C-alpha positions in Angstrom: -41.4 26.1 -5.5 -42.3 28.8 -7.4 -43.2 32.5 -6.3 -46.1 34.7 -7.4 -45.9 37.2 -10.2 -44.0 40.4 -8.7 -46.7 42.4 -10.5 -49.7 40.9 -8.1 -47.1 42.2 -5.4 -46.2 45.5 -6.3 -50.6 45.8 -7.0 -51.8 44.7 -4.0 -48.6 45.8 -1.7 -49.4 42.3 -0.8 -46.3 39.0 -0.4 -47.5 35.5 -0.9 -45.6 32.7 0.4 -45.8 29.3 -1.0 -46.0 25.8 0.5 -45.5 22.9 -1.2 -46.5 19.4 -0.1 -44.1 17.5 -2.5 -41.2 15.0 -2.7 -38.0 16.9 -4.6 -36.4 14.4 -7.0 -33.3 17.0 -6.9 -30.5 15.2 -5.3 -28.8 18.1 -4.0 -32.0 19.7 -2.0 -33.0 16.0 -0.5 -29.4 15.6 1.2 -30.4 19.8 2.0 -33.9 18.8 3.5 -33.1 15.5 4.7 -34.7 14.1 2.3 -38.0 15.4 3.0 -41.3 15.5 1.5 -41.8 19.1 1.2 -45.2 20.9 1.4 -44.8 24.7 0.2 -46.5 27.7 1.3 -47.1 30.8 -0.7 -46.9 33.8 1.2 -48.8 37.3 0.0 -47.7 40.4 1.5 -50.4 41.4 4.2 -49.1 40.8 7.7 -50.8 38.3 10.0 -50.4 38.3 13.9 -51.2 35.2 16.5 -49.8 33.6 19.4 -48.1 30.1 18.7 -51.0 27.9 17.7 -52.5 26.1 20.4 -51.9 22.8 21.2 -55.9 22.1 20.0 -54.2 22.7 16.2 -54.4 18.5 16.3 -56.6 16.0 17.5 -56.0 12.7 18.6 -56.0 10.9 15.3 -53.7 13.5 13.8 -51.3 13.2 16.5 -49.9 9.2 16.3 -48.6 10.8 12.6 -46.9 12.7 13.9 -45.4 11.2 16.4 -44.3 8.2 14.7 -42.4 10.7 11.9 -41.0 12.9 15.0 -39.3 9.7 16.2 -38.1 8.6 12.5 -36.6 12.0 12.3 -35.2 11.7 15.7 -33.6 8.4 15.2 -32.6 10.3 11.6 -33.5 7.4 9.3 -33.3 10.2 6.7 -29.6 9.6 6.7 -30.8 5.8 4.7 -32.1 7.7 2.4 -35.8 7.6 3.9 -38.0 11.0 2.6 -40.3 12.0 5.6 -43.1 14.7 4.9 -42.4 18.3 5.6 -43.6 21.8 4.6 -41.5 24.0 2.3 -41.7 27.9 2.9 -41.0 30.0 -0.3 -41.7 33.7 -1.7 -40.4 37.0 -2.9 -37.8 39.0 -0.4 -39.7 40.4 2.4 -43.4 38.5 1.8 -43.4 38.2 5.1 -42.1 34.3 5.2 -39.6 34.9 8.4 -42.7 36.5 10.3 -45.0 34.1 9.6 -42.9 31.4 10.9 -42.0 33.9 14.2 -46.1 33.5 14.8 -46.4 29.8 14.0 -43.3 29.3 16.5 -43.7 31.8 19.2 -40.0 33.2 18.3 -38.1 36.1 16.8 -36.1 35.5 13.9 -33.8 37.5 12.1 -34.6 40.6 10.5 -32.8 43.2 8.8 -32.5 44.9 5.4 -31.4 42.2 2.2 -32.2 38.7 2.2 -32.7 37.5 5.7 -33.0 33.8 4.7 -29.9 33.0 2.9 -30.0 29.5 4.1 -32.5 26.4 3.5 -33.7 27.1 7.9 -35.3 23.5 8.5 -37.4 24.3 11.3 -38.8 21.4 13.4 -41.4 22.5 16.1 -42.1 20.1 18.4 -44.8 20.5 21.3 -43.8 19.5 24.2 -45.6 19.4 28.7 -42.9 21.3 29.7 -43.1 25.2 30.2 -39.5 25.6 29.7 -38.9 25.9 25.7 -36.0 24.5 24.5 -34.3 25.4 21.0 -30.9 24.3 19.8 -29.3 24.6 16.0 -27.9 21.4 14.1 -25.3 22.7 11.3 -22.1 20.9 9.8 -22.7 18.2 11.9 -23.1 19.8 15.5 -25.5 21.2 18.0 -25.7 24.7 19.5 -28.0 25.2 22.2 -29.6 28.9 22.6 -32.9 30.6 24.1 -35.5 32.7 22.8 -33.5 35.8 23.3 -30.7 34.9 21.8 -32.3 32.6 18.9 -32.3 34.9 15.9 -28.4 35.7 16.8 -27.6 32.4 16.7 -29.4 31.8 14.0 -27.1 34.6 12.0 -23.9 33.2 13.6 -25.0 29.9 11.7 -26.0 31.8 8.8 -22.1 33.4 8.4 -20.4 30.4 9.2 -22.6 28.5 6.8 -22.9 31.3 3.7 -20.2 33.4 4.6 -20.0 37.1 5.9 -21.4 38.8 2.9 -25.2 38.3 1.6 -24.8 35.8 -0.9 -27.1 33.2 0.0 -26.1 28.6 0.6 -27.7 25.5 -0.1 -26.1 23.7 2.8 -29.4 23.4 5.4 -29.6 25.4 9.3 -31.9 23.0 11.6 -33.7 24.9 14.1 -35.3 23.0 16.6 -38.1 24.7 19.0 -39.7 22.2 21.5 -42.2 24.5 23.2 -45.6 24.3 25.0 -47.8 25.2 23.0 -46.2 25.1 19.3 -47.8 23.2 16.3 -46.1 20.0 15.7 -44.1 20.9 12.0 -41.3 21.0 9.9 -41.2 23.3 8.1 -38.4 24.8 5.6 -37.9 28.6 4.9 -35.7 29.1 1.6 -34.3 32.5 0.9 -36.7 34.8 -0.4 -36.1 35.8 -4.5 -34.8 39.5 -4.7 -35.0 41.3 -7.8 -32.0 43.5 -8.0 -29.0 42.7 -6.4 -28.2 45.0 -3.4 -24.6 45.7 -2.2 -22.6 42.1 -1.2 -24.8 40.5 -3.3 -23.8 38.2 -6.2 -25.0 39.7 -9.8 -26.5 36.2 -10.3 -28.1 36.5 -7.0 -31.8 36.3 -8.5 -31.2 33.1 -10.7 -29.6 31.7 -7.4 -32.5 32.3 -5.4 -35.1 31.0 -8.2 -33.2 28.1 -8.6 -33.5 27.3 -5.7 -36.9 27.5 -5.5 -37.6 26.2 -9.1 -36.2 23.2 -7.2 -38.0 22.4 -4.4 -41.8 23.9 -6.2 -42.3 24.2 -10.3 -40.3 20.6 -10.2 -42.1 19.1 -7.3 -45.4 20.3 -7.7 -46.1 21.6 -11.3 -49.1 21.4 -11.1 -49.8 23.2 -7.9 -52.2 20.4 -6.5 -50.1 20.3 -2.9 -49.3 24.1 -2.9 -51.2 26.3 -0.2 -51.1 30.2 -0.4 -50.8 32.3 2.7 -51.8 35.3 2.0 -50.0 38.4 4.6 -49.9 42.2 5.3 -53.8 41.9 4.2 -54.4 45.1 6.5 -51.6 46.9 4.1 -53.9 46.1 0.7 -57.6 44.5 1.3 -59.2 46.1 -2.1 -59.4 42.9 -4.1 -58.0 40.3 -1.8 -61.6 38.7 -1.6 -61.6 37.9 -4.9 -58.1 37.0 -5.4 -58.5 34.1 -2.8 -61.9 32.7 -4.4 -61.0 33.3 -7.7 -58.0 31.1 -7.1 -56.9 32.6 -10.6 -53.1 30.8 -10.3 -54.4 27.1 -9.6 -53.7 27.1 -5.9 -54.5 23.2 -4.9 -55.0 23.5 -0.9 -56.4 27.5 -1.3 -55.8 30.4 0.6 -54.9 31.5 4.3 -54.8 35.0 4.8 -53.1 36.3 7.9 -52.0 39.1 9.9 -48.1 39.6 11.2 -47.2 40.9 14.0 -45.8 44.4 13.9 -42.9 46.2 15.6 -43.1 45.0 19.5 -46.8 43.3 20.3 -46.7 40.6 21.7 -48.1 37.2 20.1 -50.9 37.6 22.0 -51.5 40.6 21.1 -51.1 40.5 17.5 -53.5 37.7 17.8 -56.2 39.1 19.3 -55.5 42.8 16.4 -55.5 39.8 13.5 -58.8 38.3 14.9 -60.0 42.0 15.6 -58.9 42.8 11.5 -60.7 39.9 10.2 -64.1 40.3 12.3 -64.3 44.2 11.6 -62.2 45.4 8.8 -65.3 46.1 6.0 -63.5 44.2 3.0 -61.8 41.7 5.2 -64.4 40.5 7.2 -66.3 39.0 4.1 -63.8 36.4 4.0 -64.5 33.1 5.0 -63.5 32.7 8.9 -61.5 29.2 7.4 -59.7 31.3 5.2 -58.0 33.6 8.1 -55.7 33.8 10.6 -52.3 32.1 12.2 -54.5 29.5 14.4 -56.4 28.5 10.9 -53.0 28.4 8.9 -51.3 26.2 11.6 -54.5 23.9 11.8 -54.1 23.5 8.4 -50.6 22.6 8.2 -50.8 20.0 10.6 -53.3 18.0 9.0 -51.8 19.0 5.8 -49.2 17.4 7.1 -51.1 14.6 9.0 -52.5 13.5 5.3 -49.5 14.2 3.5 -47.8 11.7 5.9 -50.3 9.1 5.7 -50.2 9.2 1.7 -46.5 8.4 1.7 -46.5 6.5 4.6 -47.1 3.2 2.7 -44.0 4.0 0.6 -41.8 4.5 3.8 -43.0 1.2 4.9 -41.9 -0.2 1.7 -38.6 2.0 1.3 -37.5 0.4 5.2 -38.2 -2.6 4.5 -36.1 -2.5 0.8 -33.0 -0.8 3.0 -33.4 -2.7 5.5 -33.1 -6.3 3.3 -30.2 -4.4 1.4 -28.1 -4.1 4.3 -29.0 -7.6 5.8 -27.9 -9.0 2.7 -24.9 -6.9 2.3 -24.1 -7.5 6.1 -24.0 -11.4 5.7 -21.8 -11.2 2.5 -19.2 -9.7 4.5 -16.6 -11.9 6.7 -17.3 -13.6 9.6 -15.8 -11.6 12.7 -13.5 -13.8 14.2 -13.0 -14.4 18.1 -10.7 -17.2 18.7 -7.6 -18.8 17.0 -9.6 -22.0 16.3 -12.6 -19.6 14.8 -9.7 -18.3 12.4 -8.2 -22.0 11.2 -11.6 -23.0 10.2 -12.2 -19.9 8.1 -8.3 -20.0 6.9 -8.7 -24.1 5.6 -12.2 -22.9 4.3 -10.0 -20.2 2.2 -7.5 -22.6 1.0 -10.3 -25.2 0.3 -12.3 -23.1 -1.7 -9.2 -21.6 -3.7 -8.0 -25.1 -4.6 -11.4 -26.3 -5.6 -11.7 -23.4 -8.2 -8.3 -24.0 -9.5 -9.1 -27.5 -9.8 -11.8 -26.3 -11.7 -9.9 -24.0 -14.4 -6.5 -25.0 -14.8 -7.3 -29.1 -14.1 -11.0 -30.1 -15.4 -11.1 -27.2 -17.8 -14.5 -25.9 -16.1 -14.8 -22.0 -16.0 -18.1 -21.8 -14.9 -16.6 -19.5 -11.7 -15.7 -16.9 -14.8 -18.2 -17.1 -17.6 -17.5 -14.0 -19.1 -13.4 -13.8 -18.2 -11.6 -15.9 -20.9 -8.2 -15.2 -19.3 -9.2 -18.0 -16.5 -10.1 -20.0 -19.2 -7.4 -22.0 -18.2 -7.2 -25.3 -20.2 -7.8 -23.7 -23.3 -4.9 -21.3 -22.7 -2.7 -23.8 -21.7 -3.4 -25.5 -25.0 -3.1 -22.7 -27.2 -0.1 -22.4 -25.7 1.4 -25.4 -26.3 0.1 -25.5 -30.0 2.3 -22.0 -30.4 4.9 -23.7 -29.0 4.7 -26.4 -31.5 4.9 -23.6 -34.3 7.9 -21.9 -33.0 9.9 -25.5 -33.4 7.9 -26.2 -36.7 9.9 -23.3 -37.9 13.0 -24.9 -37.0 12.8 -27.6 -39.0 12.3 -25.7 -42.3 15.9 -26.9 -44.2 17.3 -23.8 -44.6 18.1 -22.0 -48.5 17.4 -23.9 -51.0 20.8 -22.9 -52.9 23.1 -24.8 -49.9 20.9 -28.4 -50.3 23.4 -30.9 -48.8 26.3 -28.4 -48.2 26.4 -28.6 -44.4 26.1 -32.1 -44.6 28.5 -32.3 -46.9 30.7 -29.7 -44.9 30.8 -32.3 -41.9 31.1 -35.7 -43.8 34.5 -33.6 -45.2 35.8 -33.6 -41.5 34.2 -36.7 -40.0 35.5 -39.0 -42.1 38.6 -40.9 -41.6 40.5 -44.5 -42.4 37.8 -46.7 -42.8 35.5 -48.3 -45.5 34.4 -45.5 -47.7 30.7 -46.6 -47.5 29.7 -46.2 -43.5 27.9 -43.4 -42.6 29.9 -40.9 -39.9 28.0 -41.4 -36.6 30.1 -38.6 -35.5 28.5 -36.7 -38.6 24.7 -37.6 -37.4 26.1 -35.9 -33.7 27.4 -32.8 -34.8 24.5 -31.7 -37.3 21.9 -33.0 -34.7 23.4 -30.4 -31.7 23.4 -27.6 -33.5 19.9 -27.8 -34.3 19.5 -29.0 -30.9 21.3 -25.7 -29.8 19.5 -23.5 -32.0 15.8 -23.8 -30.8 17.3 -24.4 -26.9 15.8 -21.0 -25.9 12.6 -21.6 -27.1 11.4 -24.7 -24.6 12.7 -22.1 -21.3 10.9 -19.2 -23.1 7.7 -21.5 -22.9 8.1 -22.5 -19.9 8.2 -18.8 -18.8 5.6 -18.0 -20.9 3.2 -20.8 -18.9 3.9 -20.0 -15.5 3.5 -16.3 -15.8 0.5 -17.1 -16.9 -0.4 -19.4 -14.0 0.8 -17.2 -11.6 -1.6 -14.6 -12.7 -4.4 -16.9 -12.2 -3.7 -18.1 -8.6 -3.1 -15.1 -7.5 -6.8 -13.9 -9.0 -8.3 -16.7 -7.4 -6.3 -16.3 -4.0 -7.3 -12.8 -4.1 -11.2 -13.1 -4.6 -11.0 -16.1 -2.1 -9.2 -14.1 0.5 -10.7 -10.6 -0.1 -13.1 -10.5 2.8 -9.7 -11.1 5.1 -6.9 -8.3 3.4 -4.2 -8.8 6.3 -4.2 -12.6 4.9 -3.5 -11.3 1.0 -0.4 -10.2 1.4 1.1 -14.1 2.6 -0.8 -15.6 0.8 0.5 -13.7 -2.2 3.4 -14.3 -1.1 3.4 -17.5 -0.3 2.1 -18.2 -4.3 4.6 -16.1 -5.6 7.4 -18.0 -4.1 5.9 -21.8 -5.1 5.4 -20.7 -8.5 8.9 -19.7 -8.9 10.0 -22.7 -7.2 8.1 -24.4 -9.7 9.3 -22.3 -12.3 12.5 -22.4 -11.3 12.3 -26.3 -11.4 10.7 -27.2 -14.8 13.0 -24.8 -16.3 16.2 -27.0 -14.8 13.9 -30.4 -16.4 13.3 -28.6 -19.8 17.3 -27.7 -19.8 18.2 -31.6 -18.8 15.5 -32.4 -22.0 17.4 -30.3 -24.0 20.5 -31.9 -22.9 19.6 -35.3 -23.9 18.9 -34.6 -27.2 22.0 -33.3 -28.2 23.9 -36.0 -26.0 22.9 -38.6 -28.4 20.7 -40.2 -31.2 18.2 -42.6 -29.8 14.0 -43.3 -30.5 12.3 -46.7 -30.6 9.6 -44.6 -32.5 9.2 -47.3 -36.0 8.3 -43.8 -37.5 12.2 -42.6 -37.6 12.4 -45.5 -40.2 9.2 -45.1 -42.1 9.9 -41.5 -42.4 13.5 -42.1 -43.5 12.9 -44.8 -46.1 9.9 -42.2 -47.8 12.0 -39.8 -48.1 15.3 -41.9 -49.7 12.5 -42.8 -52.0 13.8 -39.6 -53.9 17.4 -41.0 -54.6 16.7 -43.0 -57.5 15.2 -39.3 -59.2 18.1 -37.3 -57.9 21.1 -39.6 -58.6 19.1 -39.8 -62.4 19.4 -36.4 -62.7 22.8 -35.6 -60.9 24.4 -38.3 -63.1 23.0 -36.9 -66.8 25.5 -35.0 -68.9 22.6 -32.1 -68.8 22.1 -31.7 -65.4 19.4 -28.9 -64.7 19.8 -25.7 -62.5 17.0 -26.8 -59.7 14.7 -30.0 -59.6 12.3 -30.8 -56.9 12.0 -33.3 -54.3 9.7 -33.9 -51.8 9.4 -33.0 -48.2 11.8 -30.4 -49.6 10.2 -28.2 -52.7 12.4 -26.7 -55.6 16.5 -26.5 -54.7 19.2 -25.7 -56.2 21.5 -29.1 -57.5 24.1 -27.2 -60.2 26.7 -26.8 -57.4 26.5 -30.3 -56.1 28.5 -31.6 -59.7 31.1 -30.7 -57.6 30.9 -33.0 -54.7 30.1 -36.7 -57.0 31.9 -38.4 -54.4 30.6 -37.3 -50.9 26.8 -36.4 -52.6 25.1 -40.0 -52.2 26.3 -39.6 -48.4 25.3 -36.6 -47.5 22.1 -37.1 -48.9 21.3 -39.8 -47.0 22.8 -38.0 -44.2 20.3 -35.4 -44.9 17.2 -37.7 -45.2 18.0 -39.3 -41.4 18.5 -35.9 -39.6 14.8 -34.9 -41.2 13.4 -37.8 -40.1 14.4 -37.8 -36.5 14.5 -34.1 -36.4 10.5 -34.7 -36.4 10.8 -37.2 -33.5 13.3 -34.7 -31.3 10.3 -32.1 -32.3 7.5 -34.8 -30.7 9.2 -35.6 -27.7 10.1 -31.5 -26.6 6.2 -31.0 -27.2 5.3 -33.8 -25.6 7.4 -33.9 -23.1 6.6 -30.2 -22.1 3.0 -31.0 -22.3 3.4 -33.6 -19.6 5.3 -31.9 -17.3 3.4 -28.8 -17.1 0.1 -31.1 -16.5 2.4 -32.4 -13.6 3.6 -29.6 -12.8 0.0 -27.5 -12.2 -1.3 -31.3 -10.9 1.2 -30.6 -7.6 0.6 -27.0 -7.5 -3.3 -27.4 -6.9 -3.2 -30.4 -5.0 -0.7 -30.5 -2.6 2.0 -27.7 -3.0 0.5 -24.3 -2.6 -1.4 -25.3 0.5 1.9 -26.3 2.3 3.5 -23.4 0.8 0.6 -20.8 2.5 0.5 -23.2 5.6 4.5 -23.1 6.2 4.1 -19.3 5.0 1.6 -18.0 7.4 2.8 -20.1 10.2 6.7 -19.1 9.8 8.8 -17.6 12.4 7.6 -13.9 12.3 4.6 -13.6 10.1 2.0 -13.4 13.0 0.7 -16.5 12.6 -3.2 -16.9 12.2 -3.8 -14.7 14.8 -3.0 -11.7 11.7 -6.9 -12.7 11.0 -8.4 -11.8 14.1 -7.6 -8.1 13.1 -9.8 -6.6 11.1 -9.1 -4.1 8.6 -9.9 -0.8 9.5 -12.2 -0.6 6.5 -14.0 -3.6 6.8 -14.6 -3.0 10.5 -16.2 0.4 9.9 -18.3 -0.6 7.2 -19.3 -3.5 9.7 -20.5 -0.5 12.6 -22.3 1.3 9.8 -24.2 -1.1 8.5 -24.6 -3.4 12.2 -25.9 1.0 13.1 -27.9 1.3 10.2 -29.9 -2.2 10.3 -30.7 -1.4 13.8 -32.1 1.7 12.7 -34.2 0.4 9.9 -35.2 -1.9 12.0 -36.4 0.6 14.9 -37.5 2.5 12.5 -39.6 -0.3 10.6 -41.0 -1.1 14.2 -42.1 2.3 14.5 -44.0 2.9 11.3 -45.3 -1.2 11.9 -47.2 0.3 15.2 -48.7 3.5 13.3 -50.0 0.6 10.5 -52.0 -1.2 12.7 -53.1 1.7 14.9 -54.3 3.0 11.4 -55.9 -0.7 10.5 -58.1 -0.1 13.9 -58.8 3.2 13.1 -60.3 2.0 10.0 -62.2 -0.7 11.1 -63.8 1.2 13.8 -64.9 3.7 11.2 -66.2 0.7 9.3 
C-alpha cells in the first residue's frame, strides 16, 4: 500500500488512509497476513466519529460469503498456503488509521506520541448475537484473552513482546479478534504509519522500514489503484477544497473516497456518530459532499460490500487451490509407508520389500536392465562389471610382456643351467619349465585378489543402494538390512578370494591344458628358430634381430651360450604359448565364479541372510516395523490433519458455490 503525498496532508491538515483489495505476492507478507488477499484503505486526516457500524451494513446475500471465509479462517486454511481476501490499512503516521479502526470496532486502540502501530495488527471483527463481547489476541502461537477496558494495554504489551521495548517496528503480525454485537464482519490489517523523521528510540531508517512494508502491501499489490479505497479523516479540521479533492480523484483511487470524522477526546461512539452526522449535514462546505461518501456507517457498508465482492471474485481460485492442495496431500500420503498394526502385516510388508529388492537386483546385476535407474550409470551393473573384467584382463596381459630385449633367453638359460642332470642332453627338463611358470604366476598373484575386492566393493554399494531405496519407508528396518547385506557380501568376498587363491595355487602346481591352441601357438613361435639359428651361426652375427611375437631383441650376448641356447629358445616358446592359456583361465574362471556368486547372492543368500538377521536373537524381530519413526509419524499426522482441514474447507466452499449458483439461477 502506498501513502498519500505528505504535501497534501500538510496543505489540508488531513491524513489519507488507504485500503487495498489485492493479493500480496510477497512471501514475508503473505506469511505475516496469514496469506490474506489484501484490500487497502487510505486515510486523509479528517477525523470522523461513529459508533460501531450497524449489522444492517450487510445483507443476506453478502453474509453467506463472509461466513464461508470466516469458517475457512477458523479452520486455519491459510496455514495450507490458501489465500483469503482481507483489508489492509496504511497511511502517514497519525493520519487517523487507528481511530477509524476504533470506530469500526467500537473499541479503544493504543494512542500516544510517535508510532502507535509498530507491528501489522490484524483485526478480525465478527458480529455475534450475544451482547457480551469477546476479545482476544493471537501472536507467537498463543492466545491471550482481554476485554474492552484492557485491550489497549494488552496490545501494547503484545507489541513490546513482538517488536521490543523501543519504538522500532516488526514484520511479525499481531491478531486481535473482536466478537461483538453490531460490528461488521471484516478482517483488516493495520500497518505502521509512515514517519518522516525518526524520534528518540526509533532507528535512523524508520521511514525506509515502514515505507518498505507499505510498498509491499500497496503498490506491489495494487499498482493501478483500482482496488484502493481512500478514507479522508479529520475532515472537520480542513474542509476547504475537500469536495473538489474527493470528486476529482487526481490520485487514481479506483474504489473512491469516504470522508469521516473520528471520535474526539472522551466522546462515546454513539455521540461521535451523532456529531459526524451533524457535521456532514450542516457544515457549509462538507454538507455538499454526496452522502454516499461520508460517515463511518457508509465506510463500514462499503468495506463489507467490497470485501464480499473480493471474496466472490477470488472464490473460484480458492476452490481450485484447495482442490490442488488436497490432491497433492492425498497423493503424498498414499506414497507413505503403510501403517502396520500386527506382526502378520509387518511380515507381509517385509517380504514385499525383500521381493522387490531381489527383482531390482536381478534386473541390474543379472539381466542387464536399468530402466529403474536410467540416468545413474553407476547402477548399470552388467556394463560396469564387464568394464572391470576387461580392465582386469588388460592388467594380466601386461604381465605377459616378454621382458627386456637386452636379456632375451637369459632367464631360460640360467634355469636350464641349474636344472641339468645326468641324462640325455636333448631333453627339455620339466623342472625348468615349472620353475619359470611359478615365477610368472607369483608375479601376477595379487591381481586376481585385487579384482575380487574391487568387484565386490562395487556390488556392495549397488546392493545397499537398492535395499535402502526399497526399505526407505521403514528406517527401523534399514539398519538390520544394511548389516545383513554387508555381512553377506563380506562372506562372499572372502569365499571368492579363497577360490582365486586356490586357482593361483593350481597354476603354480602343474602345467596342463587340453586346449589345442597351446600346440598351435608353440609351433608358430618355433617357426622363428630356423632364422634365429642362421643368425646365431653366421660369422657376422648382428647385435639385434627381429623375432615375430617378441619384436626387436638383442642377440649378441647369446654367442656365449652356444650349447644351450636352442633349448632356451624352445623353453621360451613353450612358456609363452602356455602363459596365454593361463591368463585366459584366470580371466574366464573369474568371470564364471563372479556370475555364479552374484546369482547365489540375488536368488538365495541375500534373502536368507536378511531373514536371519531380522529374526535373530537380540535383533528385535519383525516387531521393529510396527514402531514408526518420529519423522514418519509426524509427517503422517500432519498430512492427515491437512487433508481433514482441506476436506472441510472444500465442503464449505462447495456449499457457498452451490448457494451462489442458486441465487444466479433465481435472478435469471
